[in-house]
Backbone of each chain as ProteinMPNN parsed JSONL, in Angstrom:
{"seq_chain_A": "XXXXXXXXXXXXXXXXXXXXXXXXXXXXXXXXXXXXXXXXXXXXXXXXXXXXXXXXXXXXXXXXXXXXXXXXXXXXXXXXXXXXXXXXXXXXXXXXXXXXXXXXXXXXXXXXXXXXXXXXXXXXXXXXXXXXXXXXXX", "coords_chain_A": {"N_chain_A": [[-16.255, 4.825, 3.806], [-16.735, 2.818, 5.71], [-16.091, 0.228, 7.654], [-16.178, -2.775, 9.234], [-15.233, -3.326, 12.488], [-15.014, -5.497, 13.876], [-13.864, -8.016, 13.39], [-10.824, -7.372, 13.244], [-10.643, -6.557, 15.998], [-11.452, -8.9, 17.138], [-9.313, -10.476, 16.542], [-7.171, -9.131, 17.932], [-7.959, -9.655, 20.608], [-7.841, -12.302, 20.609], [-5.206, -12.749, 20.119], [-4.082, -11.645, 22.514], [-5.135, -13.31, 24.321], [-3.707, -15.671, 23.77], [-0.957, -14.881, 24.156], [-1.374, -14.773, 26.874], [-1.959, -17.065, 27.599], [0.613, -18.186, 26.958], [2.234, -16.976, 29.012], [0.708, -17.683, 31.377], [0.587, -20.539, 31.233], [2.722, -21.578, 30.015], [4.913, -23.081, 30.819], [3.738, -25.624, 30.909], [3.248, -26.394, 28.735], [3.284, -28.367, 25.401], [6.067, -29.198, 23.582], [7.512, -26.535, 21.447], [5.137, -25.45, 21.529], [5.152, -23.072, 23.089], [6.561, -21.275, 21.303], [4.84, -21.388, 19.122], [2.313, -20.143, 19.968], [3.137, -17.698, 21.205], [4.158, -16.646, 18.72], [2.069, -16.624, 16.812], [0.082, -15.291, 18.493], [1.486, -12.918, 18.421], [1.391, -12.113, 15.836], [-1.348, -11.865, 15.34], [-1.975, -9.941, 16.977], [-0.609, -7.685, 15.851], [-1.582, -7.77, 13.099], [-4.406, -7.216, 13.616], [-4.441, -5.226, 15.316], [-3.129, -3.305, 13.523], [-5.235, -2.73, 11.728], [-7.147, -1.758, 13.021], [-6.251, 0.548, 14.074], [-6.072, 2.958, 12.406], [-9.047, 3.47, 11.598], [-9.761, 3.986, 14.395], [-8.26, 6.162, 15.159], [-9.176, 7.785, 13.12], [-11.693, 8.368, 13.96], [-11.499, 10.511, 15.939], [-10.91, 12.699, 14.502], [-11.691, 15.662, 12.626], [-14.379, 16.059, 10.654], [-13.67, 17.357, 8.298], [-10.908, 16.744, 8.134], [-11.057, 14.01, 8.251], [-12.12, 13.452, 5.848], [-10.32, 14.219, 4.218], [-8.152, 12.48, 4.738], [-9.229, 10.159, 3.939], [-9.665, 10.792, 1.127], [-6.941, 10.799, 0.413], [-6.259, 8.221, 0.926], [-7.577, 7.046, -1.146], [-6.265, 8.281, -3.555], [-5.255, 8.367, -6.658], [-2.398, 8.684, -7.247], [-1.182, 8.133, -4.875], [-1.938, 5.466, -4.722], [-0.537, 4.357, -6.942], [2.115, 5.109, -5.918], [2.407, 3.41, -3.759], [1.814, 0.809, -4.939], [4.415, 0.789, -6.552], [6.228, 0.956, -4.483], [5.571, -1.381, -3.263], [6.527, -3.287, -5.084], [9.237, -2.961, -5.265], [10.078, -3.565, -3.07], [9.632, -6.047, -2.839], [11.626, -6.968, -4.57], [13.653, -6.377, -3.173], [13.449, -7.871, -1.041], [13.845, -10.223, -1.992], [16.516, -10.414, -2.784], [17.599, -9.926, -0.421], [17.029, -12.343, 0.675], [18.66, -14.056, -0.583], [21.196, -13.777, 0.679], [21.167, -15.099, 3.379], [20.852, -17.591, 2.421], [23.031, -17.959, 0.532], [25.064, -18.027, 2.521], [24.297, -20.201, 4.167], [24.854, -22.187, 2.645], [27.568, -21.879, 2.49], [28.363, -22.485, 4.844], [27.296, -25.047, 4.99], [25.041, -25.917, 6.058], [22.532, -28.161, 6.268], [19.696, -27.841, 6.856], [19.193, -24.909, 6.943], [19.704, -24.18, 4.409], [17.728, -25.619, 3.183], [15.47, -24.297, 4.354], [15.716, -21.76, 3.493], [15.632, -21.962, 0.868], [13.091, -22.932, 0.644], [11.752, -20.641, 1.566], [12.381, -18.61, -0.432], [11.191, -19.956, -2.941], [8.61, -20.006, -2.119], [8.543, -17.062, -1.954], [8.747, -16.306, -4.402], [6.663, -17.828, -5.72], [4.473, -16.572, -4.514], [4.373, -14.086, -5.957], [4.269, -14.813, -8.608], [1.542, -16.042, -8.396], [0.223, -13.717, -7.816], [0.478, -12.358, -9.703], [-0.622, -13.666, -11.858], [-3.392, -13.412, -10.841], [-3.798, -10.796, -11.048], [-3.555, -10.448, -13.704], [-5.832, -11.85, -14.571], [-7.845, -10.184, -13.578], [-7.508, -7.567, -14.517]], "CA_chain_A": [[-15.04, 4.044, 4.2], [-17.071, 2.408, 6.757], [-15.779, -0.96, 7.97], [-16.449, -3.416, 10.388], [-13.95, -3.58, 13.199], [-15.271, -6.738, 14.798], [-12.724, -9.043, 13.197], [-9.587, -7.103, 13.754], [-10.599, -6.544, 17.407], [-11.345, -10.11, 17.568], [-7.949, -10.702, 16.289], [-6.089, -8.589, 18.794], [-8.301, -10.351, 21.745], [-7.331, -13.785, 20.651], [-3.535, -12.704, 20.109], [-3.637, -11.325, 23.778], [-5.185, -14.484, 24.879], [-2.548, -16.759, 23.282], [0.109, -14.448, 24.905], [-1.342, -14.637, 28.409], [-1.728, -18.508, 27.867], [2.345, -18.342, 27.247], [2.53, -16.506, 30.289], [0.503, -18.337, 32.699], [0.633, -22.172, 31.462], [3.654, -21.822, 29.178], [5.996, -24.133, 31.299], [3.155, -27.026, 30.697], [2.728, -26.611, 27.081], [4.139, -29.274, 24.575], [7.42, -28.661, 22.996], [7.132, -25.648, 20.22], [3.851, -24.624, 21.853], [5.333, -21.721, 23.514], [6.814, -20.47, 20.345], [3.735, -21.166, 18.299], [1.365, -19.471, 20.694], [3.803, -16.465, 21.0], [4.343, -16.146, 16.982], [0.492, -16.545, 16.353], [-0.423, -14.105, 19.173], [2.03, -11.363, 17.803], [1.07, -11.868, 14.443], [-2.762, -11.516, 15.215], [-2.17, -8.28, 17.582], [-0.062, -6.801, 14.811], [-2.453, -7.403, 11.923], [-5.553, -6.892, 14.111], [-4.049, -3.893, 15.638], [-3.005, -2.14, 12.276], [-6.579, -2.417, 11.157], [-8.087, -0.939, 14.358], [-5.465, 1.926, 14.348], [-6.703, 3.931, 11.457], [-10.441, 3.824, 12.151], [-10.174, 4.685, 15.774], [-7.478, 7.271, 15.014], [-10.062, 8.644, 12.15], [-12.915, 8.641, 14.92], [-11.065, 11.727, 16.565], [-10.648, 13.629, 13.685], [-12.662, 16.514, 12.259], [-15.103, 15.561, 9.511], [-12.678, 17.754, 7.093], [-9.614, 15.887, 8.125], [-11.569, 12.497, 7.889], [-12.321, 13.423, 4.285], [-8.914, 14.538, 3.431], [-7.538, 11.164, 4.806], [-10.085, 9.02, 3.066], [-9.398, 10.982, -0.274], [-5.264, 10.414, 0.237], [-6.201, 6.758, 0.709], [-7.867, 6.256, -2.558], [-5.89, 9.173, -4.402], [-4.687, 7.516, -7.727], [-0.962, 8.966, -7.22], [-0.725, 7.386, -3.682], [-2.048, 4.041, -5.068], [0.641, 4.286, -7.752], [3.204, 4.87, -5.061], [2.217, 2.059, -2.835], [2.297, -0.325, -5.958], [5.766, 0.676, -6.909], [6.888, 0.522, -3.271], [5.403, -2.952, -2.874], [7.145, -4.188, -5.998], [10.592, -2.662, -5.061], [10.456, -4.262, -1.423], [9.541, -7.498, -3.14], [12.885, -7.174, -5.208], [14.944, -6.077, -2.046], [13.291, -9.173, -0.084], [14.453, -11.424, -2.918], [18.023, -10.131, -2.942], [18.181, -10.097, 1.019], [16.739, -13.806, 0.963], [19.877, -14.726, -1.114], [22.272, -13.579, 1.662], [21.35, -16.351, 4.288], [20.915, -18.905, 1.516], [24.734, -18.34, 0.219], [25.742, -18.261, 3.85], [24.068, -21.57, 4.545], [25.525, -23.121, 1.503], [28.981, -21.867, 2.591], [28.513, -23.265, 6.144], [26.924, -26.341, 4.74], [24.178, -26.314, 6.986], [21.418, -28.521, 5.136], [18.285, -27.286, 7.377], [19.064, -23.448, 6.685], [19.553, -24.348, 3.175], [16.307, -26.144, 2.745], [14.69, -23.468, 4.682], [15.968, -20.332, 2.648], [15.225, -22.42, -0.402], [11.563, -22.984, 0.732], [10.971, -19.135, 1.679], [12.771, -17.994, -1.711], [10.36, -20.486, -3.649], [7.305, -19.183, -1.719], [8.439, -15.659, -2.308], [8.615, -16.159, -6.206], [5.212, -18.323, -6.109], [3.494, -15.504, -4.233], [4.579, -13.077, -7.05], [3.456, -15.403, -9.802], [0.27, -16.193, -8.065], [-0.477, -12.461, -7.635], [0.588, -11.927, -11.289], [-1.726, -14.433, -12.575], [-4.594, -12.988, -10.314], [-3.883, -9.446, -11.808], [-3.778, -10.428, -15.24], [-7.038, -12.217, -14.716], [-8.55, -8.984, -13.183], [-7.239, -6.049, -15.587]], "C_chain_A": [[-15.562, 3.368, 5.579], [-16.704, 0.912, 6.642], [-15.632, -1.715, 9.058], [-15.063, -3.667, 11.083], [-14.032, -4.897, 14.216], [-14.123, -7.897, 14.68], [-11.476, -8.623, 13.577], [-9.621, -7.084, 15.254], [-10.891, -7.786, 17.95], [-9.842, -10.743, 17.456], [-7.013, -10.377, 17.349], [-6.733, -9.403, 20.164], [-7.51, -11.697, 21.768], [-5.904, -13.646, 20.725], [-3.288, -12.569, 21.523], [-3.92, -12.441, 24.639], [-4.177, -15.619, 24.879], [-1.262, -16.199, 24.068], [-0.019, -14.68, 26.362], [-1.471, -16.335, 28.548], [-0.18, -18.809, 27.783], [2.618, -18.036, 28.73], [2.211, -17.357, 31.306], [0.721, -20.058, 32.554], [1.766, -22.568, 30.234], [4.589, -22.911, 29.246], [5.185, -25.583, 31.25], [2.626, -27.287, 29.352], [3.847, -27.614, 26.597], [5.251, -28.48, 24.042], [6.988, -27.848, 21.779], [5.98, -24.847, 20.518], [3.88, -23.322, 22.056], [5.652, -20.655, 22.309], [5.572, -20.186, 19.21], [2.634, -20.193, 18.67], [1.981, -17.999, 20.593], [3.786, -15.645, 19.533], [2.81, -15.905, 16.738], [-0.062, -15.339, 17.163], [0.086, -12.876, 18.456], [1.816, -11.171, 16.744], [-0.619, -11.422, 14.327], [-2.879, -10.106, 15.813], [-1.698, -7.399, 16.49], [-1.195, -6.542, 13.496], [-3.742, -6.835, 12.281], [-5.364, -5.253, 14.402], [-3.713, -2.699, 14.551], [-4.163, -1.899, 11.614], [-7.337, -1.681, 12.148], [-7.348, 0.389, 14.489], [-6.162, 2.858, 13.801], [-8.08, 4.181, 11.722], [-10.463, 4.299, 13.44], [-9.274, 5.925, 15.761], [-8.698, 8.23, 14.217], [-11.336, 9.264, 13.009], [-12.827, 10.118, 15.437], [-10.905, 12.599, 15.904], [-12.012, 14.463, 13.328], [-13.181, 16.031, 11.042], [-14.08, 15.957, 7.904], [-11.425, 16.96, 6.952], [-10.091, 14.398, 7.857], [-11.623, 12.589, 6.217], [-11.159, 13.561, 3.748], [-8.184, 13.132, 3.605], [-8.146, 9.976, 4.108], [-9.765, 9.509, 1.553], [-7.748, 10.665, -0.429], [-5.418, 8.853, 0.26], [-6.482, 6.217, -0.617], [-7.488, 7.24, -3.874], [-4.773, 8.044, -5.185], [-2.813, 7.443, -7.614], [-0.55, 7.768, -5.809], [-1.045, 5.791, -3.914], [-0.774, 3.691, -5.789], [1.843, 4.025, -6.859], [3.396, 3.717, -4.224], [2.494, 0.864, -3.854], [3.659, -0.415, -6.21], [6.614, 0.275, -5.693], [6.63, -0.922, -2.954], [6.236, -3.699, -4.009], [8.65, -4.16, -5.751], [10.859, -3.475, -3.66], [10.161, -5.726, -1.965], [10.858, -7.96, -3.881], [13.982, -7.048, -4.13], [14.607, -7.29, -0.988], [14.171, -10.307, -0.794], [15.779, -11.385, -2.533], [18.482, -10.55, -1.443], [17.954, -11.634, 1.145], [17.879, -14.651, 0.409], [21.09, -14.831, -0.254], [22.369, -14.954, 2.564], [21.16, -17.689, 3.615], [22.43, -19.186, 1.251], [25.25, -18.74, 1.447], [25.587, -19.702, 4.274], [24.762, -22.465, 3.811], [26.953, -23.021, 1.929], [29.271, -22.599, 3.757], [28.187, -24.645, 6.074], [25.968, -26.689, 5.574], [22.617, -26.534, 6.353], [20.111, -27.844, 5.873], [18.209, -25.767, 6.847], [19.073, -23.598, 5.081], [18.153, -24.556, 2.585], [15.349, -25.106, 3.158], [14.351, -22.046, 3.759], [15.334, -20.742, 1.399], [13.706, -22.374, -0.414], [11.012, -21.478, 0.703], [11.391, -18.61, 0.398], [11.416, -18.611, -2.834], [8.926, -19.914, -3.305], [7.135, -17.979, -1.962], [8.123, -15.496, -3.762], [7.336, -16.665, -6.341], [4.148, -17.355, -5.594], [3.27, -14.56, -5.473], [3.86, -13.699, -8.153], [2.148, -15.575, -9.545], [-0.787, -14.668, -8.236], [-0.424, -11.909, -9.369], [-0.436, -12.643, -12.244], [-3.036, -14.078, -12.193], [-4.919, -11.584, -10.886], [-4.286, -9.383, -12.891], [-5.3, -10.972, -15.518], [-7.998, -10.835, -14.61], [-8.493, -7.843, -13.996], [-7.264, -6.718, -17.149]], "O_chain_A": [[-14.79, 3.389, 6.537], [-16.985, 0.337, 5.59], [-14.882, -1.276, 9.929], [-14.043, -4.075, 10.526], [-13.242, -5.175, 15.118], [-13.618, -8.518, 15.616], [-10.857, -9.421, 14.281], [-8.653, -7.581, 15.83], [-10.671, -7.947, 19.15], [-9.37, -11.456, 18.341], [-6.142, -11.177, 17.692], [-5.832, -9.842, 20.879], [-6.758, -12.096, 22.657], [-5.321, -14.466, 21.435], [-2.365, -13.251, 21.969], [-3.186, -12.669, 25.601], [-3.907, -16.337, 25.842], [-0.533, -17.031, 24.609], [0.98, -14.785, 27.075], [-1.081, -16.855, 29.593], [0.27, -19.672, 28.537], [3.17, -18.826, 29.496], [3.058, -17.807, 32.077], [0.969, -20.769, 33.528], [1.716, -23.633, 29.618], [5.032, -23.558, 28.298], [5.807, -26.615, 31.502], [1.817, -28.133, 28.971], [4.959, -27.745, 27.107], [5.302, -27.251, 24.081], [6.14, -28.36, 21.048], [5.755, -23.772, 19.964], [3.115, -22.489, 21.57], [5.194, -19.513, 22.264], [5.375, -19.134, 18.602], [2.084, -19.503, 17.811], [1.37, -17.151, 19.941], [3.51, -14.469, 19.297], [2.489, -14.756, 16.434], [-0.632, -14.434, 16.553], [-0.633, -11.994, 17.988], [1.979, -10.012, 16.363], [-1.061, -10.762, 13.387], [-3.634, -9.243, 15.365], [-2.359, -6.399, 16.209], [-1.548, -5.452, 13.046], [-4.281, -6.051, 11.5], [-5.964, -4.321, 13.868], [-3.962, -1.501, 14.686], [-4.22, -0.9, 10.898], [-8.248, -0.949, 11.761], [-7.936, 1.314, 15.051], [-6.861, 3.605, 14.486], [-8.291, 5.317, 12.148], [-11.319, 5.161, 13.637], [-9.682, 6.818, 16.503], [-9.069, 9.293, 14.715], [-11.854, 10.361, 12.799], [-13.801, 10.869, 15.414], [-10.69, 13.641, 16.523], [-13.143, 14.087, 13.633], [-12.347, 15.529, 10.289], [-13.855, 15.274, 6.905], [-10.965, 16.578, 5.876], [-9.353, 13.671, 7.192], [-11.124, 11.72, 5.501], [-10.95, 12.962, 2.693], [-7.633, 12.659, 2.611], [-7.518, 8.968, 3.783], [-9.602, 8.607, 0.731], [-7.385, 10.257, -1.533], [-4.631, 8.225, -0.448], [-5.911, 5.269, -1.157], [-8.082, 7.164, -4.949], [-3.924, 7.281, -4.725], [-2.117, 6.452, -7.835], [0.221, 6.811, -5.874], [-0.401, 4.949, -3.288], [-0.007, 2.842, -5.334], [2.508, 2.992, -6.939], [4.481, 3.163, -4.051], [3.35, 0.022, -3.581], [4.206, -1.516, -6.14], [7.526, -0.549, -5.77], [7.498, -1.591, -2.393], [6.61, -4.834, -3.711], [9.32, -5.168, -5.975], [11.97, -3.932, -3.391], [10.624, -6.613, -1.248], [11.192, -9.144, -3.852], [15.082, -7.588, -4.252], [15.461, -7.624, -0.166], [14.975, -11.07, -0.26], [16.223, -12.357, -1.921], [19.438, -11.288, -1.208], [18.819, -12.212, 1.804], [18.08, -15.791, 0.828], [21.9, -15.752, -0.364], [23.325, -15.73, 2.537], [21.302, -18.754, 4.214], [23.02, -20.218, 1.57], [25.889, -19.791, 1.493], [26.544, -20.361, 4.679], [25.252, -23.475, 4.317], [27.631, -24.035, 1.767], [30.279, -23.303, 3.808], [28.644, -25.44, 6.896], [25.975, -27.871, 5.916], [21.788, -25.678, 6.048], [19.466, -27.178, 5.063], [17.151, -25.417, 6.324], [18.198, -22.922, 4.54], [17.589, -23.86, 1.74], [14.382, -24.931, 2.416], [13.294, -21.495, 3.454], [14.542, -19.976, 0.85], [13.097, -21.851, -1.348], [10.062, -21.122, 0.007], [10.459, -17.929, -0.029], [10.744, -17.794, -3.463], [8.203, -19.421, -4.171], [6.016, -17.518, -2.188], [7.343, -14.657, -4.212], [6.652, -16.01, -7.127], [3.048, -17.298, -6.144], [2.149, -14.313, -5.919], [2.872, -13.133, -8.622], [1.411, -15.267, -10.481], [-1.958, -14.535, -8.591], [-1.232, -11.203, -9.973], [-0.934, -12.133, -13.247], [-3.932, -14.322, -13.0], [-6.067, -11.233, -11.158], [-5.144, -8.595, -13.289], [-5.92, -10.612, -16.519], [-8.782, -10.524, -15.507], [-9.506, -7.158, -14.134], [-7.114, -5.994, -18.133]]}, "seq_chain_B": "XXXXXXXXXXXXXXXXXXXXXXXXXXXXXXXXXXXXXXXXXXXXXXXXXXXXXXXXXXXXXXXXXXXX", "coords_chain_B": {"N_chain_B": [[4.665, 14.108, -21.807], [2.901, 17.031, -21.49], [0.965, 19.47, -19.472], [-1.627, 21.635, -18.988], [-2.557, 22.417, -16.753], [-1.77, 24.114, -14.405], [-1.824, 26.61, -15.606], [-4.327, 26.967, -16.564], [-5.526, 26.594, -14.041], [-4.587, 28.927, -12.753], [-5.757, 31.065, -14.272], [-8.335, 30.791, -13.496], [-8.342, 31.55, -11.046], [-7.918, 29.612, -9.166], [-6.812, 27.811, -6.156], [-4.43, 25.196, -5.653], [-5.274, 23.299, -3.745], [-7.941, 23.601, -3.706], [-8.677, 22.868, -6.594], [-7.588, 20.173, -6.283], [-9.348, 19.112, -4.38], [-11.937, 19.504, -5.947], [-11.513, 17.657, -7.899], [-11.136, 15.255, -6.606], [-8.523, 14.308, -5.572], [-5.376, 14.299, -3.907], [-3.68, 17.241, -2.757], [-0.897, 17.053, -3.264], [-0.864, 15.569, -5.591], [-1.863, 17.162, -7.381], [0.1, 18.872, -7.635], [2.208, 17.583, -8.612], [1.304, 16.671, -10.933], [1.287, 19.075, -12.173], [3.893, 19.738, -12.322], [4.798, 18.077, -13.887], [5.786, 15.552, -13.307], [4.208, 13.331, -12.654], [1.996, 11.261, -14.498], [-1.349, 11.633, -15.196], [-4.188, 9.32, -14.61], [-6.334, 8.022, -17.103], [-9.217, 8.437, -16.319], [-8.646, 10.414, -14.416], [-7.841, 12.402, -15.866], [-9.892, 13.008, -17.45], [-11.717, 13.861, -15.626], [-10.49, 16.029, -14.905], [-10.288, 17.732, -17.07], [-13.035, 18.07, -17.624], [-13.774, 19.459, -15.53], [-12.538, 21.876, -16.227], [-13.943, 22.207, -18.423], [-13.342, 21.584, -20.952], [-11.663, 19.784, -23.37], [-9.983, 16.347, -23.01], [-7.388, 16.503, -24.643], [-7.135, 19.306, -25.042], [-6.259, 20.157, -22.631], [-4.191, 18.271, -21.595], [-1.285, 17.756, -23.391], [-0.025, 15.909, -25.84], [3.152, 14.585, -26.377], [4.394, 13.476, -28.925], [7.145, 12.738, -29.764], [8.317, 12.601, -27.347], [7.321, 10.378, -26.395], [8.554, 8.305, -27.861]], "CA_chain_B": [[3.237, 14.38, -21.732], [2.624, 18.152, -20.557], [-0.285, 19.78, -19.529], [-1.732, 23.299, -18.984], [-3.254, 22.679, -15.645], [-1.288, 25.41, -13.602], [-2.206, 27.858, -16.356], [-5.767, 26.976, -16.355], [-6.173, 27.109, -12.538], [-4.333, 30.281, -12.303], [-6.6, 31.777, -15.058], [-9.642, 30.878, -13.078], [-8.112, 31.854, -9.67], [-8.067, 28.431, -7.964], [-5.525, 27.069, -5.545], [-4.077, 23.639, -5.93], [-6.198, 22.52, -2.707], [-9.459, 23.647, -4.295], [-8.799, 22.024, -7.428], [-7.524, 18.777, -5.853], [-10.863, 18.722, -3.686], [-12.945, 19.268, -6.945], [-11.438, 16.282, -8.87], [-11.087, 14.135, -5.729], [-7.234, 13.717, -5.401], [-4.786, 15.211, -2.904], [-2.905, 18.417, -3.457], [0.212, 16.527, -3.687], [-1.136, 14.943, -6.711], [-1.957, 18.286, -8.48], [1.525, 19.735, -7.685], [2.892, 16.396, -9.191], [0.883, 16.939, -12.347], [1.793, 20.35, -12.718], [5.447, 19.592, -12.257], [5.272, 17.1, -14.875], [6.214, 14.311, -12.487], [3.412, 12.239, -12.64], [0.964, 11.563, -15.577], [-2.687, 11.418, -14.688], [-4.793, 8.361, -15.45], [-7.405, 8.679, -18.136], [-10.113, 8.898, -15.451], [-8.575, 11.768, -13.558], [-7.666, 13.387, -16.96], [-11.416, 13.261, -17.897], [-12.296, 14.568, -14.436], [-9.62, 17.662, -14.609], [-10.794, 18.325, -18.534], [-14.391, 18.125, -17.506], [-13.842, 20.413, -14.514], [-12.371, 22.946, -16.869], [-14.967, 22.707, -19.564], [-12.562, 21.334, -21.981], [-11.447, 18.478, -23.56], [-8.608, 16.186, -22.564], [-6.44, 17.166, -25.646], [-6.863, 20.713, -24.797], [-5.702, 20.168, -21.091], [-2.862, 17.528, -21.646], [-0.412, 17.825, -24.451], [0.787, 14.479, -26.04], [4.366, 14.852, -27.223], [4.894, 12.156, -29.691], [8.732, 12.751, -30.023], [8.932, 12.187, -26.255], [6.851, 8.978, -26.066], [9.487, 7.369, -28.477]], "C_chain_B": [[3.4, 15.774, -20.822], [1.332, 18.58, -20.619], [-0.401, 21.314, -19.245], [-2.819, 23.417, -17.591], [-3.09, 23.857, -14.785], [-1.743, 26.344, -14.404], [-3.554, 28.033, -16.219], [-6.243, 27.223, -14.89], [-5.818, 28.292, -12.293], [-5.194, 31.255, -12.959], [-7.94, 32.057, -14.274], [-9.431, 31.13, -11.634], [-8.303, 30.945, -8.579], [-6.746, 27.961, -7.549], [-5.531, 25.796, -5.864], [-5.162, 22.842, -4.961], [-7.5, 22.673, -3.368], [-9.56, 22.712, -5.536], [-8.803, 20.527, -7.072], [-8.877, 18.466, -5.26], [-11.934, 18.635, -4.833], [-12.737, 18.12, -7.878], [-11.107, 15.117, -8.008], [-9.764, 13.519, -5.75], [-6.518, 14.571, -4.271], [-3.949, 16.42, -3.532], [-1.759, 18.114, -3.856], [0.304, 16.057, -5.276], [-1.146, 15.965, -7.952], [-0.492, 18.95, -8.493], [2.343, 18.718, -8.473], [2.534, 16.555, -10.84], [1.423, 18.19, -12.943], [3.28, 20.434, -13.143], [5.87, 18.774, -13.561], [5.999, 15.804, -14.093], [5.558, 13.184, -12.597], [2.297, 12.572, -13.888], [-0.599, 11.148, -14.99], [-3.208, 10.164, -15.44], [-5.885, 8.919, -16.398], [-8.473, 9.195, -17.3], [-9.907, 10.163, -14.873], [-8.378, 12.937, -14.726], [-8.995, 13.98, -17.48], [-11.929, 14.273, -16.772], [-11.857, 16.196, -14.528], [-10.287, 18.383, -15.81], [-12.347, 18.741, -18.163], [-14.892, 19.45, -16.557], [-13.55, 21.873, -15.211], [-13.025, 23.507, -17.982], [-14.277, 22.646, -20.801], [-12.071, 20.218, -22.252], [-9.991, 17.924, -23.089], [-7.385, 16.731, -23.536], [-6.103, 18.548, -25.379], [-6.182, 21.013, -23.366], [-4.166, 19.56, -21.135], [-2.412, 17.425, -23.198], [0.292, 16.737, -24.805], [2.028, 15.151, -27.046], [4.774, 13.527, -27.805], [6.156, 11.891, -29.815], [9.096, 12.03, -28.306], [8.363, 10.795, -25.745], [7.738, 7.825, -26.68], [10.421, 6.632, -27.532]], "O_chain_B": [[3.894, 15.75, -19.695], [0.568, 18.257, -21.528], [0.557, 22.088, -19.268], [-3.672, 24.293, -17.444], [-4.051, 24.545, -14.44], [-2.247, 27.224, -13.706], [-4.015, 29.098, -15.807], [-7.201, 27.945, -14.611], [-6.596, 28.951, -11.603], [-5.438, 32.289, -12.338], [-8.553, 33.125, -14.297], [-10.413, 30.909, -10.926], [-8.69, 31.213, -7.442], [-5.787, 27.747, -8.29], [-6.533, 25.25, -6.327], [-5.809, 21.885, -5.386], [-8.13, 21.63, -3.543], [-10.432, 21.843, -5.553], [-9.697, 19.749, -7.404], [-9.494, 17.506, -5.722], [-12.796, 17.763, -4.733], [-13.656, 17.667, -8.561], [-10.811, 14.047, -8.541], [-9.705, 12.302, -5.922], [-7.135, 15.511, -3.77], [-3.634, 16.454, -4.722], [-1.333, 18.759, -4.815], [1.295, 16.16, -5.999], [-0.68, 15.792, -9.078], [-0.1, 19.532, -9.504], [3.306, 19.223, -9.05], [3.358, 16.552, -11.754], [1.928, 18.266, -14.063], [3.732, 21.064, -14.099], [6.965, 18.803, -14.122], [6.882, 15.205, -14.706], [6.136, 12.099, -12.642], [1.853, 13.677, -14.197], [-0.686, 10.156, -14.267], [-2.856, 9.893, -16.589], [-6.234, 10.1, -16.422], [-8.75, 10.383, -17.459], [-10.826, 10.979, -14.796], [-8.682, 14.118, -14.563], [-9.163, 15.143, -17.848], [-12.475, 15.342, -17.043], [-12.53, 17.206, -14.327], [-10.795, 19.492, -15.647], [-12.73, 19.856, -18.516], [-15.878, 20.175, -16.686], [-14.17, 22.88, -14.867], [-12.926, 24.634, -18.466], [-14.492, 23.479, -21.681], [-11.982, 19.459, -21.287], [-9.036, 18.657, -22.832], [-6.477, 17.387, -23.026], [-4.947, 18.96, -25.466], [-5.632, 22.086, -23.119], [-3.164, 20.192, -20.8], [-3.181, 17.037, -24.077], [1.291, 16.491, -24.129], [1.943, 15.887, -28.029], [5.398, 12.657, -27.198], [6.423, 10.704, -29.999], [9.939, 11.154, -28.11], [8.883, 10.183, -24.812], [7.747, 6.678, -26.233], [11.237, 5.825, -27.976]]}, "name": "protein", "num_of_chains": 2, "seq": "XXXXXXXXXXXXXXXXXXXXXXXXXXXXXXXXXXXXXXXXXXXXXXXXXXXXXXXXXXXXXXXXXXXXXXXXXXXXXXXXXXXXXXXXXXXXXXXXXXXXXXXXXXXXXXXXXXXXXXXXXXXXXXXXXXXXXXXXXXXXXXXXXXXXXXXXXXXXXXXXXXXXXXXXXXXXXXXXXXXXXXXXXXXXXXXXXXXXXXXXXXXXXX"}
C-alpha cells in the first residue's frame, strides 16, 4: 500500500498559502476573492490532510498493526459496509436537499430555488454518471 | 445460506484471528460469516474452502427455500 505523499502534501501547502494570502492581503483582494481563497484553501487542506493522515499514522505502527490495518482496508466486508454507507448517505443527502428547496419555494426566494435545483440536479447527475461508470466496469 | 466455518475451525483448533489471517480478512468478517450475518463473495468462499481442503459446497450450504 505504498502511496506517494507528494500530491496530498502539495495540496496542504497550497491550502495554507491560500489561507495565508487571505490573512495578509485579504483586504486588497477583489470581491469574492477572500471567500474563494478561504474555501479553496480549506478544501485543499481537508482533502490533502485526510490523505496524509493515514500513511503518517501507519508509519508509527508496528509491522503487525500495519498489516492488520491494510487487511482491514481491503477486507471485503468493510468494502461492502463502505459501499452501503455511501449509498445510504446519498439518499439522506437527497432528502436533506429537498428541505432548503421547499423552504426557498415557500419564501419565494428565486436565487435559493435555482441554487437548490442546481445542487439537486448535480447530486443526481453524479449518481447517474457513477452508475454508468460502474455498469461499464462490472 | 448457512456455513460450517465455525465447526471446521473448532475441529482444527483454530482461533477466529488465525483463520482471518490465513484467508486475508478481518476477524470481524469471520465472526459475521459464522453468525450468518454476512455472505462471503465467491473469492472468499473459495479461499476458505481451499484453506480447509474442501469444496465450496462442503463449507457453504445453500438453502434453496431461503433464497426464494
